[in-house]
mmCIF file of the N, C-alpha and C atoms, coordinates in Angstrom:
data_MODEL
# 
_entry.id   MODEL 
# 
loop_
_atom_site.group_PDB 
_atom_site.id 
_atom_site.type_symbol 
_atom_site.label_atom_id 
_atom_site.label_alt_id 
_atom_site.label_comp_id 
_atom_site.label_asym_id 
_atom_site.label_entity_id 
_atom_site.label_seq_id 
_atom_site.pdbx_PDB_ins_code 
_atom_site.Cartn_x 
_atom_site.Cartn_y 
_atom_site.Cartn_z 
_atom_site.occupancy 
_atom_site.B_iso_or_equiv 
_atom_site.pdbx_formal_charge 
_atom_site.auth_seq_id 
_atom_site.auth_comp_id 
_atom_site.auth_asym_id 
_atom_site.auth_atom_id 
_atom_site.pdbx_PDB_model_num 
ATOM 1   N N  . MET A 1 1  ? 103.039 81.968  90.993  1.00 0.00 ? 1  MET A N  1 
ATOM 2   C CA . MET A 1 1  ? 103.589 81.434  92.244  1.00 0.00 ? 1  MET A CA 1 
ATOM 3   C C  . MET A 1 1  ? 105.067 81.831  92.396  1.00 0.00 ? 1  MET A C  1 
ATOM 4   N N  . GLU A 1 2  ? 105.824 81.674  91.294  1.00 0.00 ? 2  GLU A N  1 
ATOM 5   C CA . GLU A 1 2  ? 107.245 82.006  91.374  1.00 0.00 ? 2  GLU A CA 1 
ATOM 6   C C  . GLU A 1 2  ? 107.444 83.493  91.647  1.00 0.00 ? 2  GLU A C  1 
ATOM 7   N N  . ARG A 1 3  ? 106.634 84.317  90.990  1.00 0.00 ? 3  ARG A N  1 
ATOM 8   C CA . ARG A 1 3  ? 106.765 85.763  91.196  1.00 0.00 ? 3  ARG A CA 1 
ATOM 9   C C  . ARG A 1 3  ? 106.465 86.124  92.643  1.00 0.00 ? 3  ARG A C  1 
ATOM 10  N N  . GLU A 1 4  ? 105.448 85.479  93.214  1.00 0.00 ? 4  GLU A N  1 
ATOM 11  C CA . GLU A 1 4  ? 105.113 85.761  94.613  1.00 0.00 ? 4  GLU A CA 1 
ATOM 12  C C  . GLU A 1 4  ? 106.276 85.373  95.523  1.00 0.00 ? 4  GLU A C  1 
ATOM 13  N N  . ARG A 1 5  ? 106.868 84.228  95.253  1.00 0.00 ? 5  ARG A N  1 
ATOM 14  C CA . ARG A 1 5  ? 108.007 83.792  96.062  1.00 0.00 ? 5  ARG A CA 1 
ATOM 15  C C  . ARG A 1 5  ? 109.158 84.792  95.947  1.00 0.00 ? 5  ARG A C  1 
ATOM 16  N N  . LYS A 1 6  ? 109.422 85.232  94.715  1.00 0.00 ? 6  LYS A N  1 
ATOM 17  C CA . LYS A 1 6  ? 110.507 86.197  94.516  1.00 0.00 ? 6  LYS A CA 1 
ATOM 18  C C  . LYS A 1 6  ? 110.214 87.491  95.266  1.00 0.00 ? 6  LYS A C  1 
ATOM 19  N N  . LEU A 1 7  ? 108.961 87.947  95.196  1.00 0.00 ? 7  LEU A N  1 
ATOM 20  C CA . LEU A 1 7  ? 108.591 89.164  95.908  1.00 0.00 ? 7  LEU A CA 1 
ATOM 21  C C  . LEU A 1 7  ? 108.819 88.994  97.398  1.00 0.00 ? 7  LEU A C  1 
ATOM 22  N N  . LYS A 1 8  ? 108.413 87.818  97.918  1.00 0.00 ? 8  LYS A N  1 
ATOM 23  C CA . LYS A 1 8  ? 108.574 87.579  99.350  1.00 0.00 ? 8  LYS A CA 1 
ATOM 24  C C  . LYS A 1 8  ? 110.049 87.575  99.736  1.00 0.00 ? 8  LYS A C  1 
ATOM 25  N N  . SER A 1 9  ? 110.880 86.899  98.927  1.00 0.00 ? 9  SER A N  1 
ATOM 26  C CA . SER A 1 9  ? 112.306 86.851  99.238  1.00 0.00 ? 9  SER A CA 1 
ATOM 27  C C  . SER A 1 9  ? 112.906 88.262  99.181  1.00 0.00 ? 9  SER A C  1 
ATOM 28  N N  . TRP A 1 10 ? 112.480 89.052  98.189  1.00 0.00 ? 10 TRP A N  1 
ATOM 29  C CA . TRP A 1 10 ? 112.982 90.428  98.097  1.00 0.00 ? 10 TRP A CA 1 
ATOM 30  C C  . TRP A 1 10 ? 112.515 91.249  99.284  1.00 0.00 ? 10 TRP A C  1 
ATOM 31  N N  . GLN A 1 11 ? 111.270 91.000  99.722  1.00 0.00 ? 11 GLN A N  1 
ATOM 32  C CA . GLN A 1 11 ? 110.762 91.727  100.891 1.00 0.00 ? 11 GLN A CA 1 
ATOM 33  C C  . GLN A 1 11 ? 111.596 91.375  102.120 1.00 0.00 ? 11 GLN A C  1 
ATOM 34  N N  . TRP A 1 12 ? 111.892 90.080  102.296 1.00 0.00 ? 12 TRP A N  1 
ATOM 35  C CA . TRP A 1 12 ? 112.721 89.659  103.433 1.00 0.00 ? 12 TRP A CA 1 
ATOM 36  C C  . TRP A 1 12 ? 114.103 90.300  103.335 1.00 0.00 ? 12 TRP A C  1 
ATOM 37  N N  . PHE A 1 13 ? 114.683 90.306  102.139 1.00 0.00 ? 13 PHE A N  1 
ATOM 38  C CA . PHE A 1 13 ? 116.005 90.907  101.941 1.00 0.00 ? 13 PHE A CA 1 
ATOM 39  C C  . PHE A 1 13 ? 115.976 92.388  102.306 1.00 0.00 ? 13 PHE A C  1 
ATOM 40  N N  . ALA A 1 14 ? 114.930 93.099  101.852 1.00 0.00 ? 14 ALA A N  1 
ATOM 41  C CA . ALA A 1 14 ? 114.804 94.527  102.156 1.00 0.00 ? 14 ALA A CA 1 
ATOM 42  C C  . ALA A 1 14 ? 114.646 94.735  103.654 1.00 0.00 ? 14 ALA A C  1 
ATOM 43  N N  . LEU A 1 15 ? 113.826 93.898  104.289 1.00 0.00 ? 15 LEU A N  1 
ATOM 44  C CA . LEU A 1 15 ? 113.612 94.031  105.737 1.00 0.00 ? 15 LEU A CA 1 
ATOM 45  C C  . LEU A 1 15 ? 114.914 93.796  106.493 1.00 0.00 ? 15 LEU A C  1 
ATOM 46  N N  . LEU A 1 16 ? 115.642 92.743  106.112 1.00 0.00 ? 16 LEU A N  1 
ATOM 47  C CA . LEU A 1 16 ? 116.912 92.449  106.781 1.00 0.00 ? 16 LEU A CA 1 
ATOM 48  C C  . LEU A 1 16 ? 117.907 93.584  106.547 1.00 0.00 ? 16 LEU A C  1 
ATOM 49  N N  . TYR A 1 17 ? 117.950 94.110  105.317 1.00 0.00 ? 17 TYR A N  1 
ATOM 50  C CA . TYR A 1 17 ? 118.862 95.207  104.985 1.00 0.00 ? 17 TYR A CA 1 
ATOM 51  C C  . TYR A 1 17 ? 118.550 96.444  105.823 1.00 0.00 ? 17 TYR A C  1 
ATOM 52  N N  . LEU A 1 18 ? 117.248 96.782  105.916 1.00 0.00 ? 18 LEU A N  1 
ATOM 53  C CA . LEU A 1 18 ? 116.838 97.938  106.716 1.00 0.00 ? 18 LEU A CA 1 
ATOM 54  C C  . LEU A 1 18 ? 117.171 97.718  108.185 1.00 0.00 ? 18 LEU A C  1 
ATOM 55  N N  . ALA A 1 19 ? 116.893 96.516  108.682 1.00 0.00 ? 19 ALA A N  1 
ATOM 56  C CA . ALA A 1 19 ? 117.179 96.211  110.091 1.00 0.00 ? 19 ALA A CA 1 
ATOM 57  C C  . ALA A 1 19 ? 118.678 96.348  110.359 1.00 0.00 ? 19 ALA A C  1 
ATOM 58  N N  . GLY A 1 20 ? 119.498 95.862  109.432 1.00 0.00 ? 20 GLY A N  1 
ATOM 59  C CA . GLY A 1 20 ? 120.948 95.969  109.591 1.00 0.00 ? 20 GLY A CA 1 
ATOM 60  C C  . GLY A 1 20 ? 121.402 97.421  109.601 1.00 0.00 ? 20 GLY A C  1 
ATOM 61  N N  . LEU A 1 21 ? 120.853 98.225  108.697 1.00 0.00 ? 21 LEU A N  1 
ATOM 62  C CA . LEU A 1 21 ? 121.222 99.640  108.638 1.00 0.00 ? 21 LEU A CA 1 
ATOM 63  C C  . LEU A 1 21 ? 120.850 100.343 109.940 1.00 0.00 ? 21 LEU A C  1 
ATOM 64  N N  . ILE A 1 22 ? 119.630 100.080 110.431 1.00 0.00 ? 22 ILE A N  1 
ATOM 65  C CA . ILE A 1 22 ? 119.174 100.715 111.673 1.00 0.00 ? 22 ILE A CA 1 
ATOM 66  C C  . ILE A 1 22 ? 120.067 100.287 112.833 1.00 0.00 ? 22 ILE A C  1 
ATOM 67  N N  . THR A 1 23 ? 120.380 98.988  112.903 1.00 0.00 ? 23 THR A N  1 
ATOM 68  C CA . THR A 1 23 ? 121.227 98.494  113.997 1.00 0.00 ? 23 THR A CA 1 
ATOM 69  C C  . THR A 1 23 ? 122.610 99.141  113.931 1.00 0.00 ? 23 THR A C  1 
ATOM 70  N N  . LEU A 1 24 ? 123.181 99.217  112.725 1.00 0.00 ? 24 LEU A N  1 
ATOM 71  C CA . LEU A 1 24 ? 124.506 99.818  112.570 1.00 0.00 ? 24 LEU A CA 1 
ATOM 72  C C  . LEU A 1 24 ? 124.490 101.297 112.949 1.00 0.00 ? 24 LEU A C  1 
ATOM 73  N N  . SER A 1 25 ? 123.482 102.033 112.475 1.00 0.00 ? 25 SER A N  1 
ATOM 74  C CA . SER A 1 25 ? 123.394 103.464 112.782 1.00 0.00 ? 25 SER A CA 1 
ATOM 75  C C  . SER A 1 25 ? 123.215 103.667 114.284 1.00 0.00 ? 25 SER A C  1 
ATOM 76  N N  . MET A 1 26 ? 122.376 102.834 114.913 1.00 0.00 ? 26 MET A N  1 
ATOM 77  C CA . MET A 1 26 ? 122.161 102.953 116.361 1.00 0.00 ? 26 MET A CA 1 
ATOM 78  C C  . MET A 1 26 ? 123.443 102.626 117.118 1.00 0.00 ? 26 MET A C  1 
ATOM 79  N N  . ALA A 1 27 ? 124.174 101.603 116.669 1.00 0.00 ? 27 ALA A N  1 
ATOM 80  C CA . ALA A 1 27 ? 125.426 101.224 117.324 1.00 0.00 ? 27 ALA A CA 1 
ATOM 81  C C  . ALA A 1 27 ? 126.449 102.354 117.190 1.00 0.00 ? 27 ALA A C  1 
ATOM 82  N N  . ALA A 1 28 ? 126.561 102.937 115.996 1.00 0.00 ? 28 ALA A N  1 
ATOM 83  C CA . ALA A 1 28 ? 127.503 104.040 115.780 1.00 0.00 ? 28 ALA A CA 1 
ATOM 84  C C  . ALA A 1 28 ? 127.124 105.227 116.658 1.00 0.00 ? 28 ALA A C  1 
ATOM 85  N N  . TYR A 1 29 ? 125.829 105.547 116.719 1.00 0.00 ? 29 TYR A N  1 
ATOM 86  C CA . TYR A 1 29 ? 125.367 106.666 117.546 1.00 0.00 ? 29 TYR A CA 1 
ATOM 87  C C  . TYR A 1 29 ? 125.671 106.390 119.016 1.00 0.00 ? 29 TYR A C  1 
ATOM 88  N N  . GLY A 1 30 ? 125.416 105.161 119.459 1.00 0.00 ? 30 GLY A N  1 
ATOM 89  C CA . GLY A 1 30 ? 125.679 104.791 120.854 1.00 0.00 ? 30 GLY A CA 1 
ATOM 90  C C  . GLY A 1 30 ? 127.162 104.897 121.173 1.00 0.00 ? 30 GLY A C  1 
ATOM 91  N N  . LEU A 1 31 ? 128.013 104.432 120.250 1.00 0.00 ? 31 LEU A N  1 
ATOM 92  C CA . LEU A 1 31 ? 129.455 104.507 120.473 1.00 0.00 ? 31 LEU A CA 1 
ATOM 93  C C  . LEU A 1 31 ? 129.901 105.962 120.561 1.00 0.00 ? 31 LEU A C  1 
ATOM 94  N N  . ARG A 1 32 ? 129.406 106.806 119.673 1.00 0.00 ? 32 ARG A N  1 
ATOM 95  C CA . ARG A 1 32 ? 129.758 108.231 119.716 1.00 0.00 ? 32 ARG A CA 1 
ATOM 96  C C  . ARG A 1 32 ? 129.311 108.838 121.037 1.00 0.00 ? 32 ARG A C  1 
ATOM 97  N N  . PHE A 1 33 ? 128.095 108.500 121.463 1.00 0.00 ? 33 PHE A N  1 
ATOM 98  C CA . PHE A 1 33 ? 127.556 109.030 122.718 1.00 0.00 ? 33 PHE A CA 1 
ATOM 99  C C  . PHE A 1 33 ? 128.452 108.616 123.886 1.00 0.00 ? 33 PHE A C  1 
ATOM 100 N N  . LEU A 1 34 ? 128.826 107.330 123.925 1.00 0.00 ? 34 LEU A N  1 
ATOM 101 C CA . LEU A 1 34 ? 129.673 106.828 125.013 1.00 0.00 ? 34 LEU A CA 1 
ATOM 102 C C  . LEU A 1 34 ? 131.038 107.506 124.985 1.00 0.00 ? 34 LEU A C  1 
ATOM 103 N N  . ILE A 1 35 ? 131.641 107.607 123.795 1.00 0.00 ? 35 ILE A N  1 
ATOM 104 C CA . ILE A 1 35 ? 132.970 108.217 123.673 1.00 0.00 ? 35 ILE A CA 1 
ATOM 105 C C  . ILE A 1 35 ? 132.918 109.687 124.097 1.00 0.00 ? 35 ILE A C  1 
ATOM 106 N N  . ASN A 1 36 ? 131.885 110.405 123.659 1.00 0.00 ? 36 ASN A N  1 
ATOM 107 C CA . ASN A 1 36 ? 131.780 111.824 124.002 1.00 0.00 ? 36 ASN A CA 1 
ATOM 108 C C  . ASN A 1 36 ? 131.632 112.015 125.507 1.00 0.00 ? 36 ASN A C  1 
ATOM 109 N N  . HIS A 1 37 ? 130.931 111.108 126.183 1.00 0.00 ? 37 HIS A N  1 
ATOM 110 C CA . HIS A 1 37 ? 130.715 111.270 127.621 1.00 0.00 ? 37 HIS A CA 1 
ATOM 111 C C  . HIS A 1 37 ? 131.850 110.657 128.439 1.00 0.00 ? 37 HIS A C  1 
ATOM 112 N N  . SER A 1 38 ? 132.613 109.727 127.853 1.00 0.00 ? 38 SER A N  1 
ATOM 113 C CA . SER A 1 38 ? 133.718 109.118 128.594 1.00 0.00 ? 38 SER A CA 1 
ATOM 114 C C  . SER A 1 38 ? 134.903 110.076 128.633 1.00 0.00 ? 38 SER A C  1 
ATOM 115 N N  . PHE A 1 39 ? 135.208 110.663 127.481 1.00 0.00 ? 39 PHE A N  1 
ATOM 116 C CA . PHE A 1 39 ? 136.368 111.556 127.423 1.00 0.00 ? 39 PHE A CA 1 
ATOM 117 C C  . PHE A 1 39 ? 135.897 112.992 127.484 1.00 0.00 ? 39 PHE A C  1 
# 
């Protein structure tokens, strides 16, 4: 039971980490796109 809980928590951590990375990369790409087209 404990191992399953740990696996689940690690899975959530990995999912949140991946989601954060994707959001950050998308935000950086969007900012670059806006800056390149603004100036």
